[in-house]
N, C-alpha and C positions, 0 to 999 in steps of 0.2 A: 247434513249435520255440521260439517266443517264450515260451510258458508254461514250458517246461523251463528256459530261461535265467532266467526270473523266479524260479522256485523255487530254482535253483542260486545265484543272486545273494543271495537272502534267507538261504539256509542258510549261505553263506560269511560273510556279515556277522554272523549270530548266533554262528557259531563263533569269529570273531575277537574279538567282544565278550566272550564267555565265557572265551576264552583269556587276554585281557588282565586280566580280573578275577582269575583264578586266579594269574596271574604276580604281580600286585601283592600278593595275599593271602599266597601262599606265601613271597614274598621278604621281606615284613615279619615273618612268623613266624620264618623261618630267620635273619633278622638278629638278632632277639632271642635265639634259641637260640645263635648263634655268639658273641654278646657274653657270654652266660652261661658258655659253655664256655671261652672264652679270657680271662675276666676276671682270672684270677690268673697269666696268662702274660706280661703286659706287652705285649700286642699292641695296636697303635693302631687307631683306628676305621676309617681308610682301608684297612688290611690286612683287618680283619674284613669290611668292605664288599666287598672283592675276593673273599674266601672265599665270601660269600653269593652273589655273582653267578656264581661258578664252580659252585656247588652247585645253582643254580636250574634249569639246563637238564635235569639228570638227574631232578629232582623232577617237572618238567612232563612229561617223556617218560614217566614211570611212570604218571601219572594221565591220559594222553591218552584212554583209553577212557571215563573218567568225564566228561571235558570233551565228548566226542563225544555221549554219551547225553543229557547236560543240554542241549546245543545242539539235538539232535533234539526233545526234549520242549518246549523253549521255542519252536521254530519251529512245530511242529504245534499247540501250544496257541494261538499267535497266529493261525494260519490258521483254526483252528476258531472262535475267538471273533469274527473278522471275517467269517465265513461264506464265506471264499474257497474252502474245500474243497467247500462246498455248491454254489457256482457252478461249480466245476470238474466235479463230478459231473453237474450239470445240463447242462453242455456236452457230455456224453458221454464224459468222461474218468474212468476208474476211479481209486480211491485208489492202487492199485498202480502205475499209470502215473505218477501225480504223484510217486511215490517214486524214479523213475529218476534225476532230476537230483541230489537230495541224496545218493543212493547213489554216483553218479559222483564228486561232490565229495569225499565221505568217502574213496573209494578213492584219489583223487589226493592228498589230504592224507596218507593212510597211506603211499603210495609216496614222497612228499616227505620224510616223517618218517624212513623207513628209509634212503633213499639220501643225503639231505642233512643231516638233523638228527642222525641216529645218529652220524656221525663227530664232530660238534661235541660231543655228549654225552660220547663216549669221551675226547676231548682235554681237555675241562674237568674231567671226573672224575679223570683222571690228575693234572692240575695241582693240583686241590684236595687230593688225598691227599698229594702231595709237600709242599705248603705246610703242611698240617696236621701232618705229622711234623716239619717244620722248626720250626714255632712251638712245638710241644710238646716239642721237643728229644729226640725219641725216637731210639733206635739206628737207624742207617740200614743196612738190609740190602737187597741187590739180588738179583733172580732174573732170569735170561735164558735163553732156549732158542733154539738155532740148529741148523743142520744138522751142525755140528761138535761137538754135545753140549750140555750145559747148564752154566751158570755161576752161581755164588753168591758173594756178598760179605757177610762178617760183620765187625763192628767193635765195639771197646770203647775204653776210655781208653788201653790199651796199644798199640793199632794196628789195622791192618786185615789181613784174610785173604781172598785170592781163591781160590775153589775151582772146579775144572773136572772134569767127569766125562763120559765117553763114553756112559754109559747109566745108568739107574736103574730101580728097581722102581716099579710103578704106585702103591704106597702111599707112595713117597718116603722110605722109611726106610733104604734101602741104595743106595749109589752104587758103580759099578764103573769100574775103570781111572781112578782119581781122583788128582788132584794138588792140593796146598795150597801156596800161595805167601804167606808171612807177611811183613808190613811192620811196622816199628816206628812209634812215634808221630811221627817226623820224616819218614815216607814212604819210608824206605830198606828194601829187601828184606834180610831177615836169615836166613830159612830156607826151603828148598824141600823138600817131602815128597811122595813118590809112593807109592801103595798099590794093591794089586789090588782092595781092597774097603774101604768105609767105612760103618759102621752108625751111625745117629743114635739115641742113647739119652738118657735123662734126665741122664746125667753128661757128655755131650758126644759127640764123634765117636770111635768105636772103630775104629781102622785095623788091617787084617790084611795081613801081608806087606808092610811099609812099608820105605821107604828114605829117609833124611834127609840132606840136604846143607846144611851151614852156609855162608851167603853173606856174613856180616859179618866175615870174616877176610881177610887178605892171602894166605893159603895156597890151594893148589888145593882147591876144594870136594870133588872126587872122592876125593882122598886122605884126607879127614877124614869121608867119608860113612859112615853106619852103617846096617846092615840089622837090622830088628827084626821079630819075629814078630807083635807087637801093639804098638800105640801109642795113647795116649789124648790127645785134643786138646779143651780146653774150648771151648764155643760158647754164644752167646746165642740161636742159632736153635732153633726147635722145628718139629715137623711141621706144626702149625697155621699158624705164621708163613710157612713155605715155601709151603704151599697158598694162603694168603691173598695171597701175592705175585703169583700168576698165575691164581688160580681164578675171578676175576670176569670172565665173558665180556663184560659190558657195558662194560668198560674198553678193549675192542678194537673198532676200527671194523669195520663190516660188510664193508667192502672188503678189510680185512686179515685177516679172520677165517679164510678158507679156508687161506691160507698158514700162519697160526699153528697151525691144527689139524694140518696136515701136519708142522710142526716138533715139536708135542707127540708125535705118533705116532712120529716118527723118534727122539725122545729116550726112548721107552719109556713115556710117560705116557698115561693115558686121556684122550681128548678128547671124551668123551660129553657133558659139560656144555656145552662150546662148540658141539658139533654140534646139540644140542637148542636152544640159544639162537639159533643161526643160522636154523634152520628156523622157530622161533617169530617171529623178526623178519621173515622172508619172508612169514609168514602174518598179520602185523599188519594190513595193509590190509583183509584179509577180516574180521578181528575188528572193526575199526572200522565196517565196513559193517553187521555184525551189530548193533552198538550203535545205529546209526541205525534199523534195523528194529524193534528192541525199543522204543525211544522212541516211534516212530510207532504201534506196535501198541496202545499204551494211550492215546494222546492225539489220534488222528485223528477221533474221534467228535465230534459237535457239543456245545458246552458246555451246551446246554439240558438235556441228559440228567443233569447234575449229577455229583456224586462225582468232581470233577476232582482234588481233593487226593489221594484214594485212588488214582486212576489214576496220578498222578505218582509217588507213593510206591511203588506196585507196579512201575512201570517202573524206577525207580532201584534198588530192591531186587533185581529180576531181573537188572539189569545187574551189580550187585555179586556176585550169585550166579554168573553166568557168568564173571566175572573171577576169582572164587575157584576155579571148576572148571578154568579155564585154568592158573592157577598150580599147582593140584594135579596136573594132567596133566604140567606141566613137571617137577615133583619126581619123579613116577613115571618119566618119561623119563630124568632124570639118574641115577636109581638103577638103571636097566636093567630095570625092571619093565614098561615099555612100549617098543615100537620108536620110534625118533626121529621118524619121519614121522607115526605115529599120535598121539603125544603132542603134536606141534606143530600138526597140521592138523585133527584131529578136533574140538576145542572150537570153533573159529570156524565150521566147516561145520555142526556140530550147532546152534550158536547161530542161524545164518541159517535153517536149516530150522525150528527152533522158532519164531522170529519170524514167518516166512512162514505157518506154520500158524496162529499167533495172528491175523495180519492177515486171512487168508482166513476165519477164523471170525467175526471182527468185521464184515467187509464182506459176506460172503455167508451167514454163520451158518446 
């Protein structure tokens, strides 16, 4: 038990040191990048620093597997050079037993990252995107999905338009049972339009079976209402902008993701991307454990055998390869070419089996 606690404490310290190094390094690089991006926008240094700090959690969260494998490599290289692994083996403990405590620590870190750090990343990412649009003075368009349908907001220098629809196609090109409430530049409503269907084209919204009520007169709007077979409304929205407004699963906390997926389905949208992302987040602790095993598989042998640099390079390259396979499986899952569970859980399980096979070959060859 004492030996397990010793290895766990050593691994956690190495992980913290590696994490702090990457935080400092990435923050400095991102600060320079944010200064370059907003140099012509008149944004002060304090605001740029806030943007950098808001963007840092998401960057760290993405490279957590890399930090984990480097921590594993650093730990076992140190243990090999100090002959502590040799002493452990001499005491009757195999190398696989020595891996139990680092594996437990990596699993706890993964669970903490998913349950605690993931909501922080989602909140900071949303705030970063909001401030970025504000500083770049981009058109503010809003997208919201609820059980009562979906809401859109588009705006330009002439005013704002609030759009509500009870349903939509999966491709988001057609809205059904839709209404448009148009506001002038002073914020006063001037037109209300309802239609059975609205198609988003390159020229704007094309409404079918529309009815228009003027609201900026003192007369009864119903008396002046007009029914039109077709009506065209200009818009700054595009299909890509609508998708970008809600298609990033990482911007939603893991705790809210289940309810958001249900709302997407109720509104008629595909929630496959979000379902794959949720399963991959649940499998993240397993993948971090696999990174520890990969790092240990190449660096647990004694340093007198030489070729330490090649072993470290091989461990890092294999880790990058597994990370690439994991991302590729995610893409296949999002495209529907793989079932969600297989796309999310197969890469970490396969990585663990591969690393265990490597360790067994190194130890018992």
